[in-house]
C-alpha positions in Angstrom: 46.0 11.9 15.0 44.9 12.8 11.5 45.5 16.3 10.0 43.3 17.9 7.3 46.1 17.9 4.7 46.5 14.1 5.1 42.9 13.4 3.9 42.8 15.6 0.8 43.6 13.0 -1.8 41.5 10.1 -3.2 44.0 7.4 -2.4 44.1 8.3 1.3 40.4 8.7 1.5 39.9 5.3 -0.1 42.2 3.8 2.6 40.3 5.5 5.3 37.0 4.3 3.9 38.2 0.7 4.0 39.5 1.1 7.6 36.2 2.6 8.7 34.2 -0.4 7.8 34.9 -2.1 11.1 34.0 -0.9 14.6 37.7 -0.9 15.6 38.5 1.2 12.6 35.8 3.7 13.3 37.0 4.2 16.8 40.6 4.6 15.7 39.5 7.3 13.2 37.4 9.4 15.5 40.0 12.3 15.1 39.4 12.4 11.4 35.7 13.3 11.8 36.3 17.0 12.6 38.7 17.5 9.7 36.4 15.7 7.3 33.5 18.1 8.2 35.8 21.1 7.9 36.8 20.1 4.3 33.3 19.4 3.1 32.4 22.9 1.8 35.4 23.3 -0.6 35.4 19.7 -1.8 35.1 18.9 -5.5 32.5 16.3 -6.4 34.7 13.2 -6.3 36.3 14.2 -2.9 33.0 15.3 -1.5 31.4 12.0 -2.3 34.3 10.1 -0.6 34.2 12.3 2.5 30.5 11.9 2.9 30.9 8.2 2.6 33.7 8.3 5.2 31.3 10.3 7.6 28.6 7.8 6.9 30.9 5.0 8.0 32.3 6.9 11.0 28.7 7.5 12.3 27.6 3.9 12.0 27.0 2.9 15.6 30.0 4.8 17.2 28.7 6.9 20.1 31.7 9.1 20.3 31.7 10.0 16.6 27.9 10.5 16.7 28.2 12.9 19.6 31.1 14.8 18.1 29.1 15.1 14.9 26.3 16.9 16.7 28.7 19.1 18.7 30.4 20.3 15.5 27.0 21.2 13.8 27.6 18.3 11.4 24.0 17.9 10.3 23.9 21.5 8.9 27.3 21.0 7.1 26.2 17.7 5.6 22.8 19.0 4.5 24.5 22.0 2.8 26.8 19.6 0.9 23.8 17.4 -0.1 22.1 20.4 -1.6 25.1 21.6 -3.6 23.7 19.8 -6.7 21.4 17.0 -5.7 19.9 16.4 -9.1 23.2 16.4 -11.0 25.0 14.3 -8.3 22.4 12.1 -6.6 25.2 9.9 -5.2 26.3 12.8 -3.1 22.8 13.4 -1.8 22.5 9.6 -1.0 25.7 9.5 0.9 24.8 12.6 2.9 21.4 11.2 3.8 22.9 7.9 4.9 25.3 9.8 7.2 22.4 11.8 8.7 20.4 8.5 9.1 23.3 6.9 11.0 23.6 10.0 13.3 19.8 10.1 13.9 19.9 6.6 15.2 22.0 7.6 18.2 19.1 9.2 20.2 16.7 12.1 20.7 19.3 14.9 20.7 20.7 13.6 17.4 17.2 13.2 15.8 16.3 16.7 16.8 19.5 18.2 15.3 19.1 16.2 12.0 15.5 17.3 11.7 16.3 20.9 12.4 18.8 20.9 9.6 16.5 19.2 7.1 12.9 20.5 7.8 11.2 21.9 5.8 13.1 23.4 2.8 16.0 20.9 2.3 13.7 18.0 2.9 11.4 19.1 0.1 14.3 19.8 -2.3 15.8 16.3 -1.6 12.4 14.7 -2.0 12.2 16.2 -5.5 15.3 14.4 -6.7 13.7 11.7 -8.9 16.2 8.9 -7.9 15.5 5.7 -6.0 18.9 5.9 -4.5 18.1 9.2 -2.8 14.5 8.5 -1.8 15.2 5.3 0.2 17.7 6.9 2.7 15.5 10.0 2.8 12.5 7.9 3.9 14.8 6.2 6.5 15.9 9.5 7.9 12.3 10.8 8.1 11.0 7.6 9.7 13.9 7.6 12.3 13.3 11.3 13.2 9.6 10.7 13.6 10.1 7.8 16.0 10.9 7.6 19.7 10.8 10.5 22.2 10.0 13.7 20.4 9.1 11.9 17.2 5.4 12.6 17.6 5.9 16.4 17.3 8.1 16.0 14.2 5.5 13.7 12.6 2.8 16.3 13.3 5.0 18.9 11.6 5.4 16.6 8.6 1.6 16.3 8.4 0.9 20.0 8.4 -0.6 21.2 5.1 1.5 24.3 4.8 5.0 22.9 5.4 4.9 19.1 5.5 2.3 18.2 2.9 4.4 19.5 -0.1 7.2 17.2 1.1 4.9 14.2 1.1 3.6 15.0 -2.3 7.2 15.2 -3.6 8.0 11.8 -2.0 5.1 10.0 -3.5 5.7 11.6 -6.9 9.4 10.6 -6.9 8.6 7.1 -5.7 6.0 6.7 -8.5 8.2 8.1 -11.2 11.3 6.2 -10.1 9.5 2.9 -9.4 10.6 2.9 -5.8 9.8 -0.3 -3.9 11.4 -0.3 -0.5 10.0 -0.8 2.9 11.1 2.5 4.4 8.6 4.3 2.0 5.8 1.9 2.8 6.3 2.3 6.6 6.3 6.1 6.3 3.2 6.3 4.1 1.3 3.9 6.2 2.2 5.7 9.4 1.0 9.0 8.0 -2.1 7.8 6.2 -3.4 5.1 8.6 -2.0 5.9 12.0 -2.0 9.7 11.7 -5.2 9.6 9.7 -3.9 11.9 7.0 -4.9 9.7 4.0 -7.7 12.0 2.8 -5.5 15.1 3.0 -2.6 13.5 1.1 -4.8 11.8 -1.4 -6.4 15.1 -2.3 -3.0 16.8 -2.6 -1.8 14.2 -5.1 -4.4 15.5 -7.6 -3.0 16.8 -10.9 -5.4 18.0 -13.5 -2.9 17.3 -16.2 -2.8 13.5 -15.6 -6.3 13.0 -14.1 -8.6 10.6 -15.9 -11.7 12.8 -15.9 -10.6 16.3 -15.7 -13.4 18.8 -15.2 -11.5 21.5 -13.5 -13.2 20.9 -10.2 -10.1 20.6 -8.0 -9.7 16.9 -8.8 -12.8 16.0 -6.8 -13.8 13.2 -9.3 -10.5 12.1 -10.8 -7.8 9.6 -10.1 -4.3 9.6 -11.4 -1.4 7.2 -11.3 -0.1 8.7 -8.1 -3.3 7.8 -6.3 -3.1 4.2 -7.5 0.6 4.1 -6.5 -0.2 5.3 -3.0 -2.9 2.8 -2.4 -0.7 0.0 -3.8 2.0 0.9 -1.2 -0.5 1.0 1.6 -1.9 -2.3 0.6 1.5 -3.9 0.4 2.4 -2.6 3.9 -0.8 -3.9 5.5 -0.6 -7.3 3.8 3.1 -7.8 4.8 3.1 -6.3 8.3 -0.4 -6.6 9.8 0.9 -7.1 13.3 3.3 -4.1 13.2 0.9 -1.5 12.0 -2.2 0.2 13.4 -5.4 0.8 11.4 -7.7 3.6 12.5 -11.4 3.6 11.8 -11.1 6.9 10.1 -8.6 5.4 7.6 -10.8 2.4 7.0 -13.8 4.7 6.1 -11.6 6.8 3.9 -10.5 3.7 1.9 -14.2 2.7 1.6 -15.1 6.1 0.3 -12.3 5.9 -2.3 -13.5 2.5 -3.3 -17.1 3.7 -3.8 -15.9 6.7 -5.8 -13.8 4.5 -8.0 -16.7 2.1 -8.6 -18.7 5.1 -9.9 -16.0 6.0 -12.4 -14.8 2.7 -13.7 -16.3 1.5 -17.0 -17.7 -2.0 -16.2 -18.5 -2.7 -19.8 -14.8 -2.8 -20.7 -12.8 -5.9 -19.7 -9.1 -5.3 -19.0 -7.3 -8.6 -19.2 -4.7 -7.7 -16.6 -4.2 -8.1 -12.9 -3.3 -5.2 -10.7 -1.7 -2.8 -11.5 -3.5 -2.4 -14.9 -2.1 1.0 -15.7 -5.6 2.5 -15.6 -5.7 4.7 -12.5 -9.4 4.4 -11.6 -9.3 0.6 -12.0 -6.2 0.4 -9.9 -7.7 2.6 -7.2 -10.8 0.3 -7.2 -8.7 -2.8 -6.9 -6.2 -1.7 -4.3 -8.9 -0.2 -2.2 -10.7 -3.6 -2.2 -7.5 -5.4 -1.3 -7.0 -2.9 1.6 -10.6 -3.5 2.7 -10.0 -7.2 2.7 -7.0 -7.0 5.0 -8.6 -4.3 7.2 -11.6 -6.5 7.8 -9.3 -9.3 9.0 -7.1 -6.9 11.1 -7.5 -7.2 14.8 -6.6 -4.4 17.2 -4.3 -5.3 20.1 -6.4 -3.1 22.3 -9.5 -5.1 23.4 -11.6 -2.1 24.1 -11.0 -0.5 20.7 -13.6 -0.9 18.0 -12.3 -2.9 15.0 -12.3 -1.2 11.6 -14.6 -3.9 10.3 -17.3 -2.9 12.8 -17.1 0.7 11.6 -17.3 -0.4 8.0 -20.4 -2.6 8.6 -22.2 0.5 10.0 -21.7 2.3 6.7 -23.2 -0.4 4.5 -20.0 -2.2 3.2 -21.6 -5.6 2.8 -24.7 -4.3 1.0 -22.5 -2.4 -1.4 -20.3 -5.5 -2.1 -23.3 -7.8 -2.6 -24.7 -5.2 -5.1 -21.4 -5.3 -7.0 -21.5 -9.1 -7.2 -25.2 -9.2 -8.2 -24.5 -6.8 -11.1 -21.6 -8.7 -12.4 -21.9 -11.3 -15.1 -21.6 -14.9 -13.8 -18.2 -16.5 -13.3 -16.7 -17.7 -16.6 -17.5 -21.4 -16.0 -21.2 -20.6 -15.4 -21.3 -18.0 -18.2 -20.0 -20.6 -20.7 -22.7 -23.0 -19.6 -25.4 -20.4 -20.0 -24.3 -19.5 -23.6 -24.5 -23.1 -24.7 -28.0 -23.5 -26.1 -29.7 -21.5 -23.3 -30.8 -18.5 -25.2 -33.0 -17.1 -22.5 -29.9 -15.9 -20.7 -28.5 -14.0 -23.6 -30.2 -10.6 -22.8 -29.0 -10.8 -19.1 -25.5 -11.6 -20.1 -25.4 -8.7 -22.6 -26.3 -6.1 -20.0 -24.3 -7.5 -17.1 -21.1 -5.8 -15.9 -17.7 -7.4 -16.5 -14.7 -7.7 -14.2 -12.6 -4.6 -14.9 -9.4 -6.5 -14.0 -8.3 -10.0 -13.4 -9.2 -10.8 -9.8 -11.9 -8.3 -9.2 -14.6 -10.8 -8.4 -12.2 -12.7 -6.1 -11.4 -9.5 -4.2 -15.0 -8.6 -3.7 -15.8 -12.1 -2.4 -12.7 -12.0 -0.2 -13.8 -8.8 1.6 -17.2 -10.3 2.2 -15.6 -13.5 3.5 -13.6 -11.6 6.1 -16.6 -9.6 7.1 -18.5 -12.8 7.7 -15.9 -14.3 10.0 -17.4 -14.9 13.5 -20.0 -12.2 12.9 -23.6 -13.3 13.3 -24.7 -9.7 12.4 -23.1 -9.9 9.0 -24.3 -13.5 8.5 -27.9 -12.4 9.1 -27.4 -9.3 6.9 -26.3 -11.5 4.0 -29.4 -13.7 4.4 -31.7 -10.7 4.7 -30.2 -9.2 1.5 -30.8 -12.5 -0.4 -27.1 -13.0 -0.7 -26.8 -16.7 0.2 -27.3 -18.1 -3.3 -25.1 -15.3 -4.7 -22.2 -16.4 -2.5 -22.8 -20.1 -3.3 -22.3 -19.2 -7.0 -18.8 -18.0 -6.3 -17.5 -21.4 -5.2 -16.3 -22.2 -8.7 -13.0 -22.2 -10.5 -12.8 -19.0 -12.6 -9.9 -18.4 -15.1 -10.5 -14.6 -14.7 -10.3 -14.7 -10.9 -7.5 -16.9 -9.5 -8.4 -18.4 -6.1 -12.1 -17.4 -6.5 -13.2 -21.0 -5.5 -11.1 -20.9 -2.3 -12.4 -17.5 -1.2 -15.9 -18.5 -2.1 -15.7 -21.6 0.0 -14.2 -19.6 2.9 -17.1 -17.1 2.6 -19.7 -19.9 2.7 -18.0 -21.5 5.6 -18.1 -18.2 7.5 -21.7 -17.6 6.4 -23.0 -20.9 7.8 -20.8 -21.4 10.9 -22.9 -21.3 14.0 -25.9 -19.8 12.2 -28.9 -22.1 12.1 -31.1 -19.8 10.0 -28.5 -19.7 7.2 -27.9 -23.5 7.4 -31.6 -24.1 7.2 -32.0 -21.9 4.1 -29.1 -23.6 2.3 -30.5 -27.0 3.1 -33.9 -26.0 1.6 -32.4 -24.7 -1.7 -33.6 -26.3 -4.9 -32.2 -26.1 -8.4 -34.8 -24.6 -10.7 -33.4 -25.8 -14.1 -30.7 -28.2 -15.6 -27.2 -26.9 -15.7 -24.6 -28.0 -18.2 -21.0 -27.0 -17.5 -18.2 -27.5 -20.0 -16.4 -29.9 -17.7 -19.5 -32.1 -17.2 -20.5 -31.9 -20.9 -17.1 -33.1 -21.9 -17.6 -36.4 -20.2 -21.1 -36.8 -21.6 -23.2 -35.8 -18.6 -25.4 -33.0 -17.4 -26.9 -31.9 -14.1 -30.7 -32.4 -13.9 -33.2 -31.8 -11.1 -34.9 -34.9 -9.5 -38.6 -34.2 -9.8 -39.4 -35.9 -6.5 -36.7 -34.5 -4.2 -35.8 -31.2 -6.0 -32.1 -32.0 -5.6 -29.6 -32.1 -8.5 -28.4 -35.4 -10.0 -26.0 -36.4 -12.8 -27.6 -38.0 -15.9 -26.3 -39.0 -19.4 -26.3 -36.1 -21.8 
C-alpha cells in the first residue's frame, strides 16, 4: 500500500516508473494510482512530468487501473495538468495525452469520459501546440475516441463547423509547421475527409489570405497555400499505403477532381520546376497530389459489390477528356522533343507554344490516372478512341528523364487500351508513320527510322 508522502520525491517516482513497465508491476502498483492523481494539481513541472508518465504506464492495458482512473475523474485531472503550460512544457502535454490514450483503449465508458474532458476547448488548445511530440498522441486519442461504439457521434461532433472544425484546422497547421509524419494523423485526416466526406469543408477552412498564392480577398476561393498541399499529401500517402483499410466515397473523389481542375487553371505551365513533389509551390503541389490521389482512387475497389466505384463517378464528370487534353497540350516527352529539335525546324513553333511539365513526374501521373481508368473498362477504351487519344497514349511509351517510370505507365495504359477491344486493336494495326524520326539513341549508332514507301511501316536505315 503506497501513501502520498512516499511518492513525492523524484528518486521514488523513478523507481515506480521502472516497476510500472511490466504487467506485474502495474498490477502491484494499483494503489498508487489514486495518490498520484491527488498530487497532480500541486506538482512542480519535474514531478508533474514523472507522475503523468507513471499514470501513463499504470493505464497501459491494466483493466483495474483503467476503471479506477475513470471512477476518480482521472481524465479531467490529467487534462487540467496538460493545460497548465502546454507550449512551455510540451513533454507534460505529451505524457498527459499518452495517459488519456491508454485509458481510452479500455472501452466505450472510458472513451466517453476522455472525450468529455477534452472536447472542444482543451482539444483545440492542445492542437495548437506546435510540437510533433504532442500532436501524435493527440491524434491517437482522437482516433481512439472516434472509433467503436459511440465513436460515430463523437466523430460527427469533430466535423461540426462551429466546434470541431477549428480543432482540425489547428491539427493540420501544427502538422504542417512541425513536419509531422506519423500514421495516426494520416488515418484521422483520411477518415474525416474521405469517409465522412468533409474534405471540401476542411479544405476551405485552411485558407489563409496571408499565405495564399493569389490573394484577391475573395474568401480564398481561388488560392492555395502550403496547408492545402500538406493535407493532400497526407491523404495521398494514406490511400497509397493502406488501400484495403480505408473507404473512398464518390463525393470525396469528385472533390479531389475539382481541386485538380482548379489547380490546373492556376499553375503556370510555361515555367518548368525541376523538382518532384513536393516542390514548395502550393498550387503545383495541389495539382500533383490530387493527380496521385486520382490515380489511386481509380484503382480502388469497394468491398461492397453493389456500391458504385469512385472511378465510375469520375468518368461521368469528364475525367478522361480532361486528362487527354492536358497530355495533348504538353510538349512531347524529352526524348521525342530532342529528336524534333535536331534539324526539324517545322516543329519549332509548336514546341515554343507547348506547355511544360510543372514538376518532375507530372506527365507520368497524368498517364497513370488514364491507365487505371482504362483497366477493364470498354467504355473508357472507346472514349479514348473517339477522342483521338490512341496515338497520344502510344507516344507516352518512352523513357523520359523528366518523368520516371513514364514508359512503364505508358505501356500499362496501352495494354489496358487494347485489351479485349477489337476496334482499338484495329486502329493501332492500321497506324502509319508520316515522316522519318531520328532519336538521339538511334542517331548515336548511325541509324534513323524511315517509312517504307510500300508498306507504310517504319524501318531502320543507315543515317
